[in-house]
Phi, psi and omega in degrees: 000129183288165181301316179299327179284322182294323192307309182297326182284326174296318178299316179298320180295317179296318178297318181296324183296332181261359189293321187299314181285330185282334186303321183295339183275354187266011179228131180231134178270145176260163181294338181270010179093000178271187181205152170247136177226124179263135183212170176171188179201157178231125190223068178282150181211161173252125182240134175231130181235129179247116182265010180097346176236314182225165179237136175234138180218168179170172176276132183223170168263127187291107182294339176304328177200082193289163178295137187202168177215149181200173178217139175250138164243127180233134179228111178298145176239179183301323183228032179168225184203142170252137184216154171233133181233123176242132183207141177214145170282165183280345183078026178282166183304117184278140177299328181283354184255345181280143180207177178300128177080359180213128175237116180300158177303150179300325177214128181203079183287134175230166182294339176290351175281350175293126183262316185217132168218087191220150172252139186227129172241118180251119180251131178300331185264321190255349181106202186236133179245134181238143175217124178124188180290124181177192185291133171286169181296335180273353181294127179083355182297329180269355189236028175294123189204116181255016185286337185080010183242015187292345177298335184224354187205104173198185192295332180277074187300322181297345180299333181282311188209045191296332185274346180296147186249149176283155172248149173290167178298337177280352177100000181283136179283132183251180176267358181281122186253165174300320181296325179288322185280337183227171180141153187261350187063017183295148179293162182238210180245140179216168167286113192212168164247140185213146176226131175244132176288162171299151180288140177227111182052038177093347183265143178219127177266139182224138176227147180205156172227131183213167177225151174289117184241353184257319181282130180288147175059028176242117179252102184221129175242136185230130172237127180213164178221140181217154172240126181241144186224134176208124183198150172255122178235106181060237182273004185247132168259127188238147175211140180205164179203149176213131185209156172234133182232128179246115183249133175235132182250160185298337180274006177095352179282157179233155174223123184236115186243136170239122186224156177195156178204159179209140181220142180226132179238122178269153179303336179290344182107341178289143181211155179221143179224136176227151179206160177204155179206149178224123171253113188307329184272335188215054167092184183209172182204165168228153184216143177214149181214141172237133182220171179213136176244134184223153176260060182283331181241144179294337183294330182161176183293149171250126181243130178233150179199158172227141183224167180215136180234133177228119181241149178232140175061028184283316182261337177192166178299126180089358181286153176229128178235128183229146179212140175235134180224156176220139184209159177220139177232128177249123180270138172239089193299315184299320182272354184058044181239142173232118177263145186214156177214133180217148177230138181217141173250145181231138175221145181220133176228135176232158179300117178083356180226134176241147184236155175286143174293149179234167180207158178221152174231132176225133170219150182182197181209138177250130174247130181246144176224000000 
């Protein structure tokens, strides 16, 4: 492994080595019974993409769960809690941004890297109210996943290598990208107001209205509603989501998404995840995953999984996009480190046009504090 490749992993190892003692220093109590908590993560990875003609590789920040830092302020109230959450990614080179002929800067922080600037009031009786930049009600509805492998393998396939482009069978580079051919349609973060009902038997209803406030020259309004589910029933841990998102842009175009997912984890370690999504304007897809978690090492759980994605009409009418992936994540609980390795194949077919199959390999480690 060359020096440029070694450096991020050596840094992660050094940070992890000091994490156990440092964690206790990241929380401070206030005289009024509240608290401040500083948190974050560092997630460097090595990505290699083969488009059927050439291979490009490099050190990236894993977009599946990018490097970030944040702070919580929490203040208990008579019947709940008031909180403020600030969070931003570091702006490191994203795995989803590298492509043939272009490598993003190693570090380039922009205001669009801001993830959360929100105030939250949680009432035991009335539910939870959100105000500010943060998750819309549809965020995570398509990506409920209990496999333990989402660092390298989950429904949001473009997070690994979304900007890379397909080649025709003749070898010509096209404008069709992994992000266009695949994707979960999952909701994102906006400047919004949001309300979540109290949970009832694991179910929670959420509604929100938001606008794009960070990207310049983008006029986007989003209204969505979602139902989220999380519950333990006997030997099964369950999670699910269903949402509808209505997007309106300043140029008059609309985007209407219906998404859903469900995941179940048995005490034995076996787990299954399914998802589906429909964008009225640009196609639909189905997704499935089977995984297993085992206590093979004393350091922490080992999670393995294989998944399959099938999309229709994503890049054009009649197009078919398919992907198969396999991944493993090894937890090192004491150090708060997760090491991962994943491999994925991509294929795209359109009426009258055939493309070369592509593949990617990603391995890295995430340290959380």
